[in-house]
Structures are given as structure tokens and as C-alpha cells.
VEXDREN-518121 format. One record per residue (C-alpha): y, z, x; residue number from 1; residue in one letter. Coordinates in nm, 3 decimals. Layout:
<sites>
[[Y, Z, X], NUM, "a"]
...
</sites>
This chain:
<sites>
[[16.100, 16.286, 4.194], 1, "m"]
[[15.753, 16.248, 4.333], 2, "k"]
[[15.519, 16.032, 4.132], 3, "l"]
[[15.209, 16.209, 4.008], 4, "s"]
[[14.928, 15.955, 4.004], 5, "v"]
[[14.646, 16.032, 3.763], 6, "v"]
[[14.286, 15.949, 3.845], 7, "y"]
[[13.968, 16.026, 3.660], 8, "l"]
[[13.728, 16.051, 3.948], 9, "f"]
[[13.734, 16.038, 4.325], 10, "t"]
[[13.482, 15.761, 4.381], 11, "i"]
[[13.305, 15.658, 4.698], 12, "a"]
[[13.049, 15.395, 4.606], 13, "v"]
[[12.806, 15.327, 4.887], 14, "g"]
[[12.483, 15.224, 4.720], 15, "i"]
[[12.204, 15.061, 4.912], 16, "n"]
[[12.049, 14.822, 4.662], 17, "l"]
[[11.682, 14.746, 4.679], 18, "y"]
[[11.552, 14.399, 4.738], 19, "a"]
[[11.538, 14.171, 4.436], 20, "s"]
[[11.159, 14.209, 4.400], 21, "d"]
[[11.186, 14.586, 4.356], 22, "e"]
[[11.301, 14.781, 4.054], 23, "v"]
[[11.637, 14.949, 4.095], 24, "y"]
[[11.634, 15.273, 3.896], 25, "k"]
[[11.974, 15.372, 3.759], 26, "i"]
[[12.071, 15.699, 3.597], 27, "s"]
[[12.361, 15.735, 3.357], 28, "y"]
[[12.587, 15.903, 3.614], 29, "d"]
[[12.505, 15.642, 3.877], 30, "e"]
[[12.583, 15.361, 3.632], 31, "a"]
[[12.929, 15.511, 3.576], 32, "i"]
[[12.991, 15.542, 3.951], 33, "r"]
[[12.897, 15.177, 4.003], 34, "i"]
[[13.112, 15.058, 3.712], 35, "a"]
[[13.419, 15.253, 3.824], 36, "l"]
[[13.392, 15.096, 4.167], 37, "g"]
[[13.250, 14.748, 4.115], 38, "e"]
[[13.323, 14.627, 3.762], 39, "s"]
[[13.556, 14.335, 3.699], 40, "y"]
[[13.772, 14.541, 3.461], 41, "t"]
[[13.839, 14.816, 3.715], 42, "v"]
[[13.914, 14.570, 3.995], 43, "k"]
[[14.147, 14.368, 3.773], 44, "y"]
[[14.348, 14.667, 3.651], 45, "h"]
[[14.353, 14.817, 4.001], 46, "q"]
[[14.541, 14.506, 4.110], 47, "q"]
[[14.780, 14.555, 3.818], 48, "e"]
[[14.855, 14.914, 3.915], 49, "i"]
[[14.902, 14.804, 4.277], 50, "d"]
[[15.149, 14.539, 4.160], 51, "a"]
[[15.360, 14.792, 3.969], 52, "t"]
[[15.343, 15.028, 4.266], 53, "h"]
[[15.477, 14.762, 4.499], 54, "y"]
[[15.742, 14.675, 4.242], 55, "s"]
[[15.854, 15.038, 4.245], 56, "y"]
[[15.860, 15.043, 4.627], 57, "l"]
[[16.058, 14.718, 4.625], 58, "y"]
[[16.320, 14.867, 4.393], 59, "t"]
[[16.327, 15.188, 4.597], 60, "k"]
[[16.396, 14.987, 4.912], 61, "s"]
[[16.730, 14.875, 4.762], 62, "d"]
[[16.865, 15.207, 4.895], 63, "f"]
[[16.765, 15.122, 5.250], 64, "k"]
[[16.975, 14.925, 5.501], 65, "p"]
[[16.925, 14.550, 5.530], 66, "m"]
[[16.974, 14.333, 5.836], 67, "l"]
[[16.979, 13.955, 5.792], 68, "n"]
[[17.014, 13.671, 6.040], 69, "f"]
[[17.075, 13.307, 5.943], 70, "d"]
[[17.062, 13.026, 6.195], 71, "l"]
[[17.184, 12.671, 6.140], 72, "f"]
[[17.088, 12.437, 6.422], 73, "t"]
[[17.230, 12.197, 6.338], 74, "p"]
[[17.445, 12.154, 6.029], 75, "s"]
[[17.572, 11.797, 6.023], 76, "w"]
[[17.775, 11.610, 5.764], 77, "n"]
[[18.002, 11.306, 5.737], 78, "e"]
[[18.214, 11.198, 5.445], 79, "g"]
[[18.537, 11.060, 5.304], 80, "l"]
[[18.827, 11.306, 5.270], 81, "e"]
[[19.138, 11.256, 5.058], 82, "s"]
[[19.464, 11.342, 5.239], 83, "i"]
[[19.771, 11.393, 5.016], 84, "s"]
[[20.109, 11.263, 5.131], 85, "q"]
[[20.451, 11.391, 5.023], 86, "v"]
[[20.614, 11.050, 5.005], 87, "d"]
[[20.325, 10.830, 4.914], 88, "g"]
[[19.978, 10.787, 4.775], 89, "l"]
[[19.679, 10.974, 4.922], 90, "p"]
[[19.504, 10.824, 5.219], 91, "v"]
[[19.135, 10.849, 5.287], 92, "y"]
[[19.006, 10.942, 5.627], 93, "n"]
[[18.645, 10.962, 5.734], 94, "s"]
[[18.555, 11.304, 5.874], 95, "t"]
[[18.244, 11.445, 6.029], 96, "g"]
[[18.127, 11.762, 6.190], 97, "s"]
[[17.828, 11.895, 6.377], 98, "m"]
[[17.783, 12.275, 6.373], 99, "q"]
[[17.537, 12.497, 6.557], 100, "m"]
[[17.547, 12.872, 6.514], 101, "g"]
[[17.444, 13.156, 6.289], 102, "g"]
[[17.536, 13.453, 6.069], 103, "n"]
[[17.442, 13.816, 6.120], 104, "l"]
[[17.488, 14.073, 5.845], 105, "s"]
[[17.407, 14.443, 5.816], 106, "f"]
[[17.444, 14.626, 5.484], 107, "k"]
[[17.415, 15.001, 5.441], 108, "y"]
[[17.368, 15.114, 5.082], 109, "v"]
[[17.536, 15.440, 4.982], 110, "l"]
[[17.370, 15.695, 4.750], 111, "p"]
[[17.662, 15.636, 4.512], 112, "t"]
[[17.560, 15.274, 4.458], 113, "g"]
[[17.826, 15.127, 4.683], 114, "g"]
[[17.779, 14.978, 5.028], 115, "n"]
[[17.928, 14.925, 5.370], 116, "f"]
[[17.864, 14.587, 5.530], 117, "a"]
[[17.918, 14.447, 5.876], 118, "f"]
[[17.904, 14.070, 5.913], 119, "t"]
[[17.960, 13.828, 6.194], 120, "s"]
[[17.967, 13.450, 6.203], 121, "k"]
[[17.978, 13.236, 6.515], 122, "m"]
[[17.930, 12.865, 6.556], 123, "y"]
[[18.014, 12.575, 6.784], 124, "w"]
[[18.155, 12.267, 6.612], 125, "e"]
[[18.216, 11.911, 6.710], 126, "n"]
[[18.481, 11.783, 6.468], 127, "y"]
[[18.574, 11.415, 6.427], 128, "r"]
[[18.809, 11.225, 6.202], 129, "t"]
[[18.891, 10.857, 6.165], 130, "t"]
[[19.252, 10.777, 6.072], 131, "l"]
[[19.267, 10.492, 5.824], 132, "s"]
[[19.642, 10.429, 5.874], 133, "q"]
[[19.613, 10.398, 6.252], 134, "k"]
[[19.360, 10.118, 6.265], 135, "d"]
[[19.078, 10.367, 6.223], 136, "y"]
[[19.155, 10.550, 6.540], 137, "e"]
[[18.898, 10.820, 6.602], 138, "e"]
[[18.994, 11.173, 6.706], 139, "l"]
[[18.737, 11.424, 6.830], 140, "e"]
[[18.745, 11.792, 6.929], 141, "r"]
[[18.496, 12.061, 7.028], 142, "d"]
[[18.578, 12.410, 6.905], 143, "q"]
[[18.418, 12.750, 6.862], 144, "f"]
[[18.462, 12.979, 6.560], 145, "y"]
[[18.395, 13.353, 6.564], 146, "s"]
[[18.443, 13.619, 6.297], 147, "r"]
[[18.368, 13.994, 6.286], 148, "l"]
[[18.415, 14.172, 5.952], 149, "a"]
[[18.367, 14.515, 5.797], 150, "l"]
[[18.369, 14.552, 5.418], 151, "s"]
[[18.330, 14.827, 5.161], 152, "f"]
[[18.248, 14.807, 4.791], 153, "n"]
[[18.205, 15.090, 4.540], 154, "q"]
[[18.176, 15.070, 4.157], 155, "p"]
[[18.341, 15.367, 3.983], 156, "i"]
[[18.359, 15.510, 3.629], 157, "f"]
[[18.010, 15.374, 3.560], 158, "t"]
[[17.645, 15.457, 3.616], 159, "a"]
[[17.467, 15.404, 3.945], 160, "n"]
[[17.271, 15.090, 3.867], 161, "l"]
[[17.052, 15.118, 4.175], 162, "l"]
[[16.931, 15.464, 4.074], 163, "k"]
[[16.887, 15.350, 3.716], 164, "e"]
[[16.677, 15.050, 3.820], 165, "n"]
[[16.467, 15.270, 4.046], 166, "m"]
[[16.411, 15.511, 3.755], 167, "k"]
[[16.291, 15.222, 3.538], 168, "i"]
[[16.054, 15.099, 3.810], 169, "a"]
[[15.926, 15.453, 3.855], 170, "q"]
[[15.857, 15.491, 3.482], 171, "l"]
[[15.685, 15.152, 3.473], 172, "d"]
[[15.462, 15.263, 3.758], 173, "y"]
[[15.379, 15.589, 3.582], 174, "q"]
[[15.299, 15.395, 3.267], 175, "k"]
[[15.065, 15.165, 3.457], 176, "s"]
[[14.878, 15.466, 3.601], 177, "t"]
[[14.842, 15.606, 3.250], 178, "c"]
[[14.703, 15.276, 3.127], 179, "y"]
[[14.466, 15.254, 3.424], 180, "f"]
[[14.334, 15.600, 3.339], 181, "t"]
[[14.271, 15.486, 2.983], 182, "r"]
[[14.092, 15.179, 3.117], 183, "v"]
[[13.866, 15.402, 3.324], 184, "q"]
[[13.781, 15.620, 3.025], 185, "m"]
[[13.710, 15.311, 2.816], 186, "d"]
[[13.481, 15.184, 3.090], 187, "i"]
[[13.294, 15.515, 3.097], 188, "v"]
[[13.246, 15.492, 2.720], 189, "y"]
[[13.147, 15.123, 2.727], 190, "n"]
[[12.897, 15.194, 3.005], 191, "v"]
[[12.752, 15.475, 2.792], 192, "a"]
[[12.716, 15.242, 2.493], 193, "v"]
[[12.560, 14.965, 2.700], 194, "s"]
[[12.338, 15.205, 2.899], 195, "f"]
[[12.189, 15.365, 2.591], 196, "y"]
[[12.159, 15.030, 2.416], 197, "e"]
[[11.938, 14.909, 2.701], 198, "v"]
[[11.755, 15.241, 2.701], 199, "y"]
[[11.694, 15.214, 2.327], 200, "q"]
[[11.562, 14.859, 2.358], 201, "l"]
[[11.330, 14.971, 2.641], 202, "a"]
[[11.210, 15.257, 2.418], 203, "y"]
[[11.155, 15.014, 2.130], 204, "e"]
[[10.959, 14.787, 2.363], 205, "l"]
[[10.740, 15.084, 2.457], 206, "k"]
[[10.687, 15.164, 2.087], 207, "i"]
[[10.589, 14.804, 2.016], 208, "n"]
[[10.357, 14.798, 2.319], 209, "e"]
[[10.189, 15.116, 2.194], 210, "d"]
[[10.166, 14.964, 1.847], 211, "r"]
[[10.005, 14.653, 1.999], 212, "l"]
[[9.760, 14.864, 2.199], 213, "a"]
[[9.670, 15.065, 1.888], 214, "n"]
[[9.624, 14.750, 1.677], 215, "s"]
[[9.399, 14.598, 1.944], 216, "r"]
[[9.191, 14.914, 1.951], 217, "e"]
[[9.173, 14.907, 1.571], 218, "a"]
[[9.069, 14.541, 1.587], 219, "y"]
[[8.796, 14.627, 1.838], 220, "r"]
[[8.661, 14.908, 1.618], 221, "i"]
[[8.685, 14.690, 1.306], 222, "t"]
[[8.492, 14.414, 1.480], 223, "k"]
[[8.217, 14.659, 1.583], 224, "l"]
[[8.194, 14.790, 1.228], 225, "k"]
[[8.172, 14.439, 1.086], 226, "q"]
[[7.897, 14.350, 1.330], 227, "e"]
[[7.699, 14.649, 1.205], 228, "t"]
[[7.766, 14.540, 0.848], 229, "g"]
[[7.979, 14.840, 0.754], 230, "n"]
[[8.296, 14.639, 0.666], 231, "l"]
[[8.373, 14.322, 0.472], 232, "p"]
[[8.499, 14.016, 0.659], 233, "e"]
[[8.853, 14.048, 0.514], 234, "g"]
[[8.909, 14.370, 0.707], 235, "e"]
[[8.863, 14.190, 1.037], 236, "l"]
[[9.113, 13.919, 0.938], 237, "l"]
[[9.371, 14.181, 0.844], 238, "i"]
[[9.321, 14.355, 1.178], 239, "a"]
[[9.356, 14.025, 1.363], 240, "e"]
[[9.679, 13.939, 1.180], 241, "i"]
[[9.817, 14.282, 1.265], 242, "t"]
[[9.748, 14.221, 1.634], 243, "v"]
[[9.926, 13.884, 1.621], 244, "s"]
[[10.227, 14.037, 1.448], 245, "q"]
[[10.249, 14.312, 1.706], 246, "n"]
[[10.225, 14.062, 1.991], 247, "e"]
[[10.522, 13.874, 1.841], 248, "a"]
[[10.715, 14.202, 1.815], 249, "r"]
[[10.651, 14.274, 2.185], 250, "v"]
[[10.772, 13.929, 2.289], 251, "m"]
[[11.086, 13.966, 2.079], 252, "e"]
[[11.156, 14.313, 2.223], 253, "s"]
[[11.112, 14.183, 2.579], 254, "e"]
[[11.367, 13.906, 2.517], 255, "g"]
[[11.622, 14.144, 2.367], 256, "k"]
[[11.575, 14.390, 2.650], 257, "l"]
[[11.628, 14.131, 2.924], 258, "e"]
[[11.941, 13.997, 2.753], 259, "a"]
[[12.082, 14.350, 2.719], 260, "a"]
[[12.003, 14.422, 3.085], 261, "k"]
[[12.205, 14.117, 3.192], 262, "d"]
[[12.498, 14.229, 2.978], 263, "e"]
[[12.474, 14.576, 3.129], 264, "f"]
[[12.463, 14.445, 3.486], 265, "k"]
[[12.762, 14.222, 3.419], 266, "l"]
[[12.954, 14.518, 3.275], 267, "l"]
[[12.902, 14.754, 3.571], 268, "i"]
[[12.930, 14.486, 3.840], 269, "g"]
[[12.569, 14.444, 3.954], 270, "l"]
[[12.419, 14.112, 4.058], 271, "e"]
[[12.225, 13.955, 3.773], 272, "l"]
[[11.913, 13.899, 3.982], 273, "d"]
[[11.862, 14.275, 4.033], 274, "k"]
[[11.569, 14.415, 3.837], 275, "d"]
[[11.681, 14.745, 3.690], 276, "i"]
[[11.524, 15.035, 3.508], 277, "q"]
[[11.739, 15.294, 3.332], 278, "l"]
[[11.646, 15.658, 3.364], 279, "v"]
[[11.760, 15.916, 3.108], 280, "a"]
[[11.662, 16.271, 3.019], 281, "d"]
[[11.572, 16.304, 2.652], 282, "m"]
[[11.628, 16.677, 2.665], 283, "e"]
[[11.971, 16.832, 2.673], 284, "f"]
[[12.136, 17.169, 2.641], 285, "e"]
[[12.331, 17.244, 2.327], 286, "t"]
[[12.700, 17.310, 2.387], 287, "f"]
[[12.976, 17.433, 2.162], 288, "t"]
[[13.285, 17.227, 2.083], 289, "v"]
[[13.575, 17.436, 1.964], 290, "n"]
[[13.780, 17.223, 1.726], 291, "m"]
[[14.125, 17.369, 1.813], 292, "p"]
[[14.046, 17.341, 2.185], 293, "q"]
[[13.932, 16.980, 2.147], 294, "a"]
[[14.253, 16.891, 1.962], 295, "i"]
[[14.466, 17.074, 2.219], 296, "n"]
[[14.292, 16.903, 2.514], 297, "e"]
[[14.339, 16.563, 2.353], 298, "a"]
[[14.709, 16.624, 2.287], 299, "l"]
[[14.758, 16.738, 2.647], 300, "m"]
[[14.546, 16.473, 2.819], 301, "n"]
[[14.561, 16.153, 2.616], 302, "r"]
[[14.741, 15.880, 2.803], 303, "m"]
[[14.877, 15.729, 2.482], 304, "e"]
[[15.105, 16.031, 2.439], 305, "i"]
[[15.226, 16.007, 2.797], 306, "q"]
[[15.287, 15.635, 2.752], 307, "e"]
[[15.487, 15.705, 2.434], 308, "n"]
[[15.696, 15.960, 2.623], 309, "n"]
[[15.761, 15.706, 2.898], 310, "i"]
[[15.861, 15.446, 2.637], 311, "d"]
[[16.109, 15.700, 2.496], 312, "i"]
[[16.258, 15.759, 2.842], 313, "e"]
[[16.288, 15.383, 2.901], 314, "l"]
[[16.456, 15.335, 2.565], 315, "q"]
[[16.701, 15.619, 2.635], 316, "k"]
[[16.811, 15.421, 2.941], 317, "i"]
[[16.864, 15.118, 2.717], 318, "e"]
[[17.080, 15.330, 2.484], 319, "v"]
[[17.293, 15.442, 2.780], 320, "k"]
[[17.332, 15.083, 2.894], 321, "r"]
[[17.438, 14.975, 2.546], 322, "a"]
[[17.700, 15.251, 2.529], 323, "k"]
[[17.840, 15.141, 2.865], 324, "r"]
[[17.951, 14.813, 2.708], 325, "e"]
[[18.258, 14.998, 2.579], 326, "r"]
[[18.335, 15.215, 2.882], 327, "e"]
[[18.596, 15.176, 3.152], 328, "i"]
[[18.458, 15.007, 3.461], 329, "k"]
[[18.621, 15.021, 3.799], 330, "g"]
[[18.560, 14.897, 4.148], 331, "n"]
[[18.705, 14.971, 4.490], 332, "i"]
[[18.666, 14.706, 4.758], 333, "s"]
[[18.811, 14.668, 5.104], 334, "a"]
[[18.764, 14.446, 5.405], 335, "y"]
[[18.886, 14.425, 5.764], 336, "y"]
[[18.797, 14.137, 5.993], 337, "d"]
[[18.894, 13.955, 6.311], 338, "f"]
[[18.876, 13.576, 6.331], 339, "t"]
[[18.911, 13.358, 6.636], 340, "g"]
[[18.916, 12.981, 6.679], 341, "l"]
[[18.907, 12.815, 7.018], 342, "s"]
[[19.243, 12.663, 7.105], 343, "t"]
[[19.120, 12.443, 7.389], 344, "r"]
[[19.085, 12.077, 7.313], 345, "t"]
[[18.791, 12.039, 7.546], 346, "s"]
[[18.570, 12.229, 7.784], 347, "g"]
[[18.222, 12.371, 7.817], 348, "s"]
[[18.063, 12.586, 7.547], 349, "v"]
[[18.123, 12.901, 7.752], 350, "g"]
[[18.493, 12.816, 7.789], 351, "q"]
[[18.519, 12.751, 7.417], 352, "l"]
[[18.357, 13.087, 7.336], 353, "i"]
[[18.595, 13.266, 7.572], 354, "s"]
[[18.889, 13.085, 7.416], 355, "s"]
[[18.769, 13.183, 7.069], 356, "s"]
[[18.757, 13.553, 7.160], 357, "f"]
[[19.098, 13.527, 7.329], 358, "d"]
[[19.236, 13.381, 7.010], 359, "n"]
[[19.073, 13.663, 6.812], 360, "m"]
[[19.285, 13.911, 7.011], 361, "g"]
[[19.603, 13.706, 6.968], 362, "d"]
[[19.558, 13.631, 6.599], 363, "r"]
[[19.649, 13.907, 6.346], 364, "p"]
[[19.351, 14.070, 6.174], 365, "s"]
[[19.261, 13.993, 5.814], 366, "n"]
[[19.248, 14.294, 5.584], 367, "r"]
[[19.273, 14.388, 5.224], 368, "g"]
[[19.193, 14.650, 4.963], 369, "i"]
[[19.156, 14.622, 4.587], 370, "a"]
[[19.119, 14.867, 4.302], 371, "f"]
[[19.018, 14.701, 3.975], 372, "t"]
[[18.972, 14.836, 3.623], 373, "l"]
[[18.828, 14.664, 3.320], 374, "s"]
[[18.802, 14.772, 2.958], 375, "y"]
[[18.711, 14.566, 2.651], 376, "p"]
[[19.004, 14.629, 2.417], 377, "i"]
[[18.849, 14.447, 2.122], 378, "a"]
[[18.497, 14.312, 2.100], 379, "d"]
[[18.471, 14.300, 1.719], 380, "w"]
[[18.172, 14.535, 1.701], 381, "g"]
[[17.954, 14.380, 1.971], 382, "r"]
[[17.906, 14.699, 2.172], 383, "a"]
[[17.874, 14.912, 1.859], 384, "k"]
[[17.597, 14.696, 1.714], 385, "n"]
[[17.422, 14.679, 2.051], 386, "l"]
[[17.423, 15.059, 2.068], 387, "t"]
[[17.293, 15.096, 1.713], 388, "k"]
[[17.012, 14.851, 1.786], 389, "r"]
[[16.911, 15.048, 2.095], 390, "a"]
[[16.924, 15.374, 1.898], 391, "q"]
[[16.703, 15.225, 1.626], 392, "s"]
[[16.453, 15.121, 1.892], 393, "r"]
[[16.463, 15.477, 2.027], 394, "l"]
[[16.389, 15.613, 1.681], 395, "k"]
[[16.091, 15.374, 1.661], 396, "q"]
[[15.957, 15.507, 1.991], 397, "r"]
[[15.992, 15.865, 1.865], 398, "e"]
[[15.809, 15.774, 1.543], 399, "l"]
[[15.536, 15.611, 1.753], 400, "d"]
[[15.492, 15.937, 1.943], 401, "l"]
[[15.463, 16.145, 1.626], 402, "e"]
[[15.220, 15.897, 1.469], 403, "n"]
[[15.010, 15.894, 1.787], 404, "t"]
[[14.984, 16.274, 1.779], 405, "r"]
[[14.874, 16.275, 1.415], 406, "r"]
[[14.626, 15.991, 1.472], 407, "t"]
[[14.474, 16.169, 1.773], 408, "i"]
[[14.430, 16.491, 1.576], 409, "e"]
[[14.253, 16.301, 1.296], 410, "r"]
[[14.029, 16.121, 1.548], 411, "e"]
[[13.925, 16.444, 1.720], 412, "i"]
[[13.838, 16.615, 1.393], 413, "r"]
[[13.618, 16.323, 1.296], 414, "e"]
[[13.453, 16.297, 1.639], 415, "i"]
[[13.373, 16.669, 1.663], 416, "v"]
[[13.208, 16.655, 1.322], 417, "r"]
[[13.010, 16.347, 1.425], 418, "s"]
[[12.882, 16.526, 1.739], 419, "v"]
[[12.748, 16.817, 1.537], 420, "y"]
[[12.595, 16.587, 1.275], 421, "e"]
[[12.431, 16.371, 1.544], 422, "a"]
[[12.285, 16.676, 1.715], 423, "e"]
[[12.134, 16.810, 1.392], 424, "k"]
[[11.992, 16.466, 1.307], 425, "r"]
[[11.835, 16.445, 1.654], 426, "f"]
[[11.670, 16.786, 1.617], 427, "r"]
[[11.527, 16.686, 1.278], 428, "i"]
[[11.401, 16.348, 1.399], 429, "n"]
[[11.243, 16.501, 1.708], 430, "r"]
[[11.042, 16.735, 1.486], 431, "r"]
[[10.956, 16.445, 1.253], 432, "n"]
[[10.826, 16.248, 1.550], 433, "q"]
[[10.600, 16.535, 1.658], 434, "e"]
[[10.458, 16.555, 1.305], 435, "v"]
[[10.419, 16.175, 1.278], 436, "a"]
[[10.230, 16.156, 1.609], 437, "i"]
[[9.989, 16.427, 1.499], 438, "e"]
[[9.949, 16.257, 1.159], 439, "s"]
[[9.866, 15.924, 1.320], 440, "y"]
[[9.610, 16.089, 1.549], 441, "r"]
[[9.436, 16.228, 1.242], 442, "i"]
[[9.449, 15.883, 1.075], 443, "s"]
[[9.281, 15.727, 1.379], 444, "e"]
[[8.999, 15.978, 1.354], 445, "m"]
[[8.960, 15.904, 0.983], 446, "r"]
[[8.955, 15.531, 1.056], 447, "f"]
[[8.685, 15.572, 1.318], 448, "e"]
[[8.482, 15.778, 1.070], 449, "n"]
[[8.517, 15.508, 0.807], 450, "g"]
[[8.741, 15.712, 0.575], 451, "d"]
[[9.036, 15.469, 0.609], 452, "m"]
[[9.071, 15.092, 0.615], 453, "t"]
[[9.247, 14.896, 0.889], 454, "s"]
[[9.522, 14.808, 0.645], 455, "q"]
[[9.581, 15.177, 0.571], 456, "e"]
[[9.581, 15.250, 0.943], 457, "l"]
[[9.838, 14.972, 0.993], 458, "s"]
[[10.061, 15.136, 0.734], 459, "i"]
[[10.032, 15.466, 0.920], 460, "e"]
[[10.116, 15.289, 1.245], 461, "q"]
[[10.425, 15.138, 1.082], 462, "e"]
[[10.530, 15.480, 0.954], 463, "r"]
[[10.492, 15.627, 1.304], 464, "l"]
[[10.696, 15.345, 1.455], 465, "s"]
[[10.976, 15.397, 1.205], 466, "q"]
[[10.987, 15.770, 1.281], 467, "v"]
[[10.995, 15.698, 1.656], 468, "q"]
[[11.275, 15.446, 1.611], 469, "l"]
[[11.471, 15.696, 1.403], 470, "a"]
[[11.421, 15.951, 1.681], 471, "f"]
[[11.552, 15.728, 1.959], 472, "i"]
[[11.837, 15.606, 1.739], 473, "e"]
[[11.948, 15.965, 1.666], 474, "s"]
[[11.930, 16.045, 2.037], 475, "y"]
[[12.145, 15.744, 2.125], 476, "i"]
[[12.390, 15.827, 1.846], 477, "t"]
[[12.428, 16.179, 1.982], 478, "y"]
[[12.481, 16.064, 2.340], 479, "k"]
[[12.739, 15.805, 2.237], 480, "i"]
[[12.917, 16.060, 2.016], 481, "s"]
[[12.944, 16.294, 2.315], 482, "v"]
[[13.072, 16.008, 2.533], 483, "a"]
[[13.331, 15.926, 2.267], 484, "n"]
[[13.434, 16.292, 2.253], 485, "l"]
[[13.481, 16.292, 2.631], 486, "n"]
[[13.684, 15.971, 2.614], 487, "r"]
[[13.911, 16.087, 2.334], 488, "k"]
[[13.975, 16.437, 2.472], 489, "t"]
[[13.943, 16.351, 2.843], 490, "m"]
[[13.753, 16.678, 2.873], 491, "f"]
[[13.386, 16.742, 2.954], 492, "d"]
[[13.273, 17.015, 2.712], 493, "f"]
[[12.920, 17.019, 2.854], 494, "e"]
[[13.051, 17.126, 3.197], 495, "n"]
[[13.380, 17.277, 3.076], 496, "n"]
[[13.604, 17.067, 3.301], 497, "r"]
[[13.885, 16.816, 3.264], 498, "s"]
[[13.848, 16.458, 3.378], 499, "y"]
[[14.204, 16.449, 3.504], 500, "l"]
[[14.272, 16.515, 3.869], 501, "l"]
[[14.643, 16.520, 3.943], 502, "e"]
[[14.799, 16.474, 4.284], 503, "e"]
[[15.084, 16.719, 4.307], 504, "r"]
</sites>
């Protein structure tokens, strides 16, 4: 089965950042591209998905041949050895050996889970012993050992564990890709929230700067009127206080904006010393969200459902393993090997090797075959309880899947309603802002004509600011609602396209 890896976007981030003394303008789409390529969260979870991928490949490689070579140069040991005697107590001789050689093994794994193996072992040995009953006379001999062996092993009447383990690794890898996709969608949503939070704070700063500019202009006009004797002195003090309050508001807005910018840059993976400016279009085209379609897209695309299905498949494997505790298990094994030991008491290494191979031809081969069966006759309910536990876990996984489906449907219904409500609120607040701006323009004219006090003008300015804040807040609420709809359905209703790109 070929793994189908799910990705949200095909990303190629190659952004040439401006120097630190220039403003780097970032649109919403560009912020997402940067975050999906440079953010800590994406990089971290990309390593996690790579780790599970390599784990799957490692398990898959169990079906491939393996060639091993071990070399011991040298292997030296000396010790005391107990020698039993028929007509007396044991005697203790000192023995020692020096070995130099190696092992070579080749194993070929069969699709059935068994294996053929070819092994060889060859080493030169210098063997010494000291006889305690002969005045510690020392005997010494050089010899060469060689062995060539072919073996076969095949479990029967049971599942192929290699295939089963590979299936588990494959499911784990698929689950990690599902989770990575969810991480990407969460990043897109979090970027949207952070982007529009910064944008809202920048908009609020602009409102407060306009309010400060208007209050300064009102203060200037009030001062001119007082100098001409048309206003009492208290009016000028009120106008001056209003200017001071608005200056404090601007300073506070600047601090909040800079802090939010740093959080945003940290989220998407930009350097903190970059000066950024977010660009967004306040106008948008209305689009229709069909409730049944939104629910259907969510049920088809949501990674939680796929993860639940994978958990069910993994638990089914656990049920099968539990049931196998009470099944007949068998194994067929066989071996055939030739062993040779040099029979010369001395000579060069080459002569010893030749003698070893000569002895291999003279000595009878070693061979054997075994067929084994095992069955637990009585386990006093161990396997039965293990199976019931695994089946209960499987039922839990199935309940999780059903609950996830119901929860997703409830979420989508709520989100679709919130999108429509946010859009209507934005339309209303946009019209209210247009009216409030025109109303404030009229109030300024009345103030200049002396038909309104500076305090009354300040109240009108406050009313305008509140309407403007409500407008930007409704715009942000709408944009975030749409981003949440995209995240929860994994479908872009504005452009009528799915976010999932599957490699088939």
C-alpha cells in the first residue's frame, strides 16, 4: 500500500527581506507563506513527521537482506578451569587463549516472515594450558577454526509479525501526517488572529492619532476664540486636558502595537528587528456558505476523523494479537553446516588454514531439522481477559470516532452562523461609521461657528472613535470567523477549493 501524504500547500518561500531601517510590508497571504515555511511550530513538527517516516522505513527494511561482519582482533583471555576426574577430586589448570578472526553472516528475509541465513566463522587461536599436577608444565598449540553454515527458520500457524509491525509503522506515519496537516491549519488560523490583532491595533493607533490631531485643532480654535474674548477661560482648560488625554492614548496605542508586532514576528518566524507594516483590504466580496456542504467538507477533510480511523485500525491489530495468545504456534527450523579444526600441532598460519579446510572435508557435516508446536492448554483466563480488554479499547476508539463526527457537525453549524452574523454586523458598522464621520464634520463646523463648546465637540469625537472601533472590530471578527471556517472545514469557500492536496 502506497502512503498518501497530505499537505495543505506547496510552499516555496524565497523572500528577500528589506534592510532593518526599511519597513517590510506584509499582506495576509504572505504572512501565511512565511509562517508555513519559517515558524518554529512548523519546523518542529516537520522533524516529528520526518522521524515517523524514517521509523516506517526502518521497519520496512526488515524485509530486506542483511549482511553483517564482525572482527575480533584480538580476543584474549586467561583463567582458572576446573577439570573433573573420575577417581578423584577436580584439579584446576590455568588456561589461556588468543584469538584473531571474524564472523560473516547474510540473512535473507522471506515474505512469509521466515528467513534463510548463511553464516561463516573463522579464527586463528593460540591455546595454552598449565597442568597443575605435572609441576605446572605448560602446553601450547596453534590452531585454526572454520565453520560454514546454512540455516532456515519459519514460524507457522501464526501471523506474520514483520508485516504486522510494518502495518503499525505505516499507520503511525499516516497519523503523523494527519497531525501535521492539523498543525498547519492551526498555524494559518493563529496567523490570521495575530495578523488582524496587529492590524486592529494599528487602526486604533490611527484613530487615536486622528483624535489627537482633532483635539489639537480644537485647542487652537478655542485659544483663538478666548483671545478674542468669545469664550470663558474654562473652555481652554478643558480643551488642553483633552489634548493631554489623547496624547496619552496615542502613547499607549504605540506600546501595544509594538508588543503585538513582536509577538506576530515571533509567530511567523521573522527576526524581531524587522520593522513591519501589515497590509489588508477592508473590502471583500460576499460569498455563500452552504451549511450541508460545509458539514460534508468537514466530515470528509478533518484530520481528527482520519486519526480516529487510524486509531481503530491500530486497536484492531491489538485485538488480533490478544486473540493469538490462545492459538497454536508452530515453527520449522533447519541447519546444515561444515566445521573444520586444524589438526596440525604447529606450522604457519597458511598451513593451519589449509589443515582446517582439510579437516572440514574429513569431518562429517552437522545438520538438523526441528518442527515445534506450542499451545497453552490452561491459562486460567489470561488470554480471554486480554482479548476482552483489547475489544473494550476498540469500542472506545469507535465511540471516539462517533463523538468526533457529532462534535464537528455542531462546530460547523455554529461557525457558519457566526460568519453570517459577523458579515451583517460589519455591513451595519460600516454604514454607522460613514454616518458618524459626516456627523462629526458637521459638529466641527458648528464648533467653529460658536454653536458648540469644546466639551461637546470632545463628546462627539469620542462617539466617532467608538463607532470607528466598532467598525474595525466587526471587520476583524468577520475575517477571523472566515479563517476559523476554513480551518474547521479545510475548504476555502471564497475561492471554492479544498486545502488538501493529496499525492496519489
